[in-house]
N, C-alpha and C positions, 0 to 999 in steps of 0.2 A: 415721419415714420422712421423708427430706428432700424438699423440693419446690422446684424451680427455677422462678422466675417466668417466665411466658411472654413472650418478647421480641417476639412478634408482636402487641403490644397497640396497633397503629396503627389508624386509621380504615380501613374497607373499601376506600375509594378508593385508599389507599396500600398495600394489602396484595395483592401479586401472587399470593399463594397461597390466597386466600380460598376458592376452589372445591375445593381439594385437601387443605388442612391439617386437623388435628384441631380440634375446637371449643375455644374459650377460655372462661375462667371466666365472663366477662360474658354468654356465650351459653347457659350451662347451664340457667338457669331457663326460658327460652323453649322450648328443645328438650324439656325434661322435660314441660312443659305440653302441647306438641304430641304427644308420645308417649302421654300418658295419655288422649288423645282420638282416637288413630289407630285407625280401624275395623279395618284389616287386622291390626295388632298385637293388638288386643283379641280379634279372632276367633281368631287363632293361639293366644293364651293360653288362651282358653276351651275350644278343642278339645282342648288338652293337659291342662288342669287340671279343667275342668268339662264334659266331653263330653256328658253327658245334658242338662244345662241348656242348653248351646249348641244342641242339636238341637231342644229343645221350646220354649225361650224365649230366642232369641238377644238381643233387646234387654236383658233382665234380666241375662243372662250378661255382656254387654259392660259394663253399668253396674257390676257387681260387679268385673270385671277392672280397670276404670278406677279404682275406689276402691282396689283392692289395689296398683296401681302408685303412686298418689299417697301411700299409706301407706308403701310401701317406700322411696320417695325423699324422704320428709319430712326436712327439714333438710339436704338435699343442695344446696349452692349453688356448689360448685367441682368441677372435674374430679377433684381429689384426693379429695373427699368421695365421688364416684361410684365411684372405684377402691377406696376403702376398703370399700364395700359388696360389691364384687366379691371382694375379698380374703377376706371371710367365706365366700363360696361356694367359693372355691378351697380354703380350709382343709378344708371338708367334702368336696369332690370328691377331694382327695388322700387323705383319711382313709378314704373309702368305696370308691374304685375303684383305688387303687394299693397295692402291698405295701411299697414304699419309694420315696422320692424323694431322690436323691443329687446334690449339686452339687460340681463340681471346677473349679479354675482361677480362680474369681471373685476370690479373695483376692489374686491376683497382679496385678490390674488396679487402677489408681488410682481411688479412690472419688470424687475430685473432678473427674475427666475424663469427657467424653462420648466414646462409641465408636459405631462403626457395626458392629453385630453382624450378621453374615451367616451364616445357618445352613442345615442340611439341613431339608427340609420333608416331614413325614409326616402332620401333622394340621392342618386349616385354622385352627382357633382355639387349640388347646392348645400348639403349639410356642412362639409368642410369649407365651402365658399362663404357661407354666412359666418362661420367661426373666424375665418380670415378677415372678413369685412369688419367684424366687431373689433378685432385686434387692430386693424388698420385705423379705424375711427378713434381708437384709444391711443394711437401713436405707439403701438407695440409691434414687434416683428411678427410676421406671419408664420404659420406652422408648416412643417413638412407633413405630407399627407400620405397615409398608407392606402395603396390601391391594388386590388387583386390583378394578377396577370391575365385572368380570364377576360378582363376588359381591354386588354392591350393586343388586340388581334391584328391591328394595322400599325406599321412602323410610324406613320405620322401621328397616330394617337399616342403612342409611347413617347414620341418626342415632345408633343404638346404637354402631356401630363408631367414629364420630368422637368420641363422648363418651368412649370408651375409648382416646383418643389414637391412633386410626388415621388415616393419610393415604392418599389415593387414588392408585393406580398406573394410568395409562390403558392399557387393552388394547382398547378398542372404537373408538378414533379412526379415522376413515376417511381414507385417502390418506397418502402418504409425508410431505407437508409438514405435515399435521396431527399425525401421530405424532411428527415431529421436534420441533415446537413443544411438544407435550405433554411429551416426555421432557426437553427443555431446562428447562421449568418445574419438573419433578420433580427434576432434578439440582440446580438452584439451591436448591430448598427443602431437600433433604437436606444440602447443603453449609452452608447457613445454619443449619440445626438444630445441626450438629456444631460449627461454628466460631464462630458468633455467639451462639446460644442456650445452647451447652454442654449440649445435650440429646441423649441417646443415641437410636439408632434400631435397630430390628430389621427385617430383610428376608430373604426366602428366596433361596437361591443360584441358583434358576432359577424360571421360571414354572410354577406347578402343583406338586402333591405328587409325590414319587417313589413312584409306585404299585407299581413293580416292585422296590423296595428298593435301587435303585442311586442313590447320591447323587453328583451331578456338577454343577459350577458352569458356568453359561452365561457365556462371555466377554462377551456383549452387555450383561450386567448391569454389568460393570466399565466398559465403554465409556460407558454411561449415567451411572454414578456420577462419572466424571471429566469429563463433557461440560462442565459449568458452568465449571470452572477452566480447561480447555483452550480454551474459547471466549473467555474473558476474557483469557487470555495464551497465545497460540499457540506461544510459545517455551518454555513450562514443560516441564520434564522429566516424563515419564509417571510415573516412580517417586515423584516429589515430590507429584504430584497424588493418587496413591494414599495416600501416607504421611499427608498432612494430614487425611484422613478417619478416621484411626485405626481401620482396618478389622480387626475381630477375628472369626475363624471360630468358630462354635459348633456343637457336635454334640449332638443329642438322640437318645436311644436308648430305645425302648419294648420291653419283653419281649414284650408282645402288643399288637397294633394293633386297637382296637375296630372299625375300618372295613376290616379285612382282607378280609372277604367281599365287600363292595361293590367294593373295588379288584379282586379276582379276577374278579368278574362283568364289570367294564369291560374288563380285559385280555383275557378270553376272547372277549367280543363283538368287540373290535377284530381279534383273531386269526382268528376264524371268519367274521365278516361284513364286515370291513374298516372298520367304524366303530362308534361308540357314541353313542347319543342320550341325553343327560342329561335327566332329568326336571326340571320347573320348580322344584320345591322340594328337589331332591336335595342341593344344597350345604348348605342349612339342616338337612336330615336328617342329613347327615354330621357337621355341627357338634354336633348333639344326641347322636348316637351316640358321637362321640369323647369328649364330656364325661362321659356316663353309663356307658360301657362299661368292663369290667375291663381293666386295663393291665399287671398284674403289677408288675415293678420298672421305674422310669424313672430314667435318668441324664442329666444336663445337664453338658456340659464346655465351658468357655470356653477358647479358645486364646490365642495371643499376637498382638499387633498386627503387621500386615504392614509391613515397612520400605520404604525407597526403592529397594532393589536389585531392582526389578521393572521390566522394560523394555517389556512388552506386556500387553494384556488376557489373552492365553492364559497367560502366566507367572503373572499374578495368580490366574487361575482354578485353575491347577495347584497353587499354594500353598494356596489355600482348600481344595481337595480333599484335599491331603496332611494338613492339620490336621483337617478334618472326619472323614475316614476313620480317621486315627490316633486320634482321640478318641472314636470310636464304640465303645460297649460291646457285646460279643457275649454274649447270654444263652443258656441251655440251649435255648430255643425255636429259635434260629438254627441250632445244631448238629443238633438233632433233625430239622429240616426238611431239612438237607443229607443226613442219614442216610436219611430217607424217600425222597429222590430217588436214593439209591444213589451219591452223588457224594462224592469226597474223603474216604474213610473214615478216613484217617490224621489228618485235622483233627479229626474227631469224637472219635477215640480219645484225643487228648491232653487232653480236657476232662472234668472230673468232672460227671457227670449223674446225679442221684439218681432213685430209683424214683418219688418224688413229682413230679419234673420230667417224667418220661416219662408218668405217668398224666394229668397236666394237659394235656400236649400231645396225648395220644391222645384225650382228651375233646373238645378244641377241633377236632381234625382230623375226628372222627366227625361233626361238625355240617356239614362242608363237602361239598356234592354232588360226586360222582365226577368230573364233567367240569370242575369248577373247581379240583380239587386241585393240578394242576401249577402253576397261576398263584398259588394261595394259598401253596404251599410255596416258590415262587421268591422271594416277598417276604421271607421269613425267611432263605433260603439265600444269596441274592445278597450280603448284607453280609459273610458269612464269606469268600466267594470274592473279593470286592472287596478286603477287608482283606489277604487272602493273596496278592493280585496274580494271581489265577487267573480273573479275569472278562474275557471277550472284549468289549471296548468298540468 
């Protein structure tokens, strides 16, 4: 696996992205030491791995968890070392929770070039993790990952994410001026990463996961991405500002979504009550469920870089959508959901669905409460309709 030296190796006073960028190699040891003594992280680990001991002897449980962390990260002195430990767990996760993982299109991209991968978003942690694993398997450097600050409510979560090359997307800044300044900083960091560091980035096509199964790019994302270049040169052509970022749409397709029930609950609550109150640790729970849950087959498809023949953010978003939807793989679960809703039977009839596919789908659906089924089914049916151009947007 290749490793690009981090170009942000300046002193903190000269680093305009110190508060948002991933950690650098010289910061790793200090962060790992901090994590091994973080009470909230140790409590979370003991409740998961040593629940009885955590209940009856919390100090002892924390001590054992701290020892386990230090043993696990022994010899880790760089970000690459840390990610190599993660690669081991990715191997196991793919082996135990997926039936197959297929990658397409990566071989058509220059291995020596950085790209801004912008993809559909179904799982908080796994979407970029699968991108990283595909790059790792191809002996390419991993990406820097855009992550919203709404997910970073605990210091230890922030540390873990930034160790894994995540950088922070501001969503909680107050006021128009503060948000504008935050997005200007973010835009300049992304541009610096691609053009100066030659280091690829992954980010979602819109804020939050597509809980209803409808993948659609927010043009505001494109405006933010081009903000740094257009601020520096107000006469620059919009298409050139897009082209220089080497923006590549990426589609990820899951045969089954481990978080489909939670998403259905949220959609049902919004429909029936007008709002959904997310629990304090719900995002972390979703991350764990996504990692450990059965996914069936997973496909990752890399598209083609977007050229300069783009005049507006809306046009760029439409091109991303075209490639994301075009590269999305429809599995039997998608057609069977459409069938269960009694919609577009001719689309279902064209696809070979085995008795084993039907039985697996039937078992999954049987676990879904009756009131949640329309929302659960829509998650799987909507991609079929979207790809066929039958989705009312």
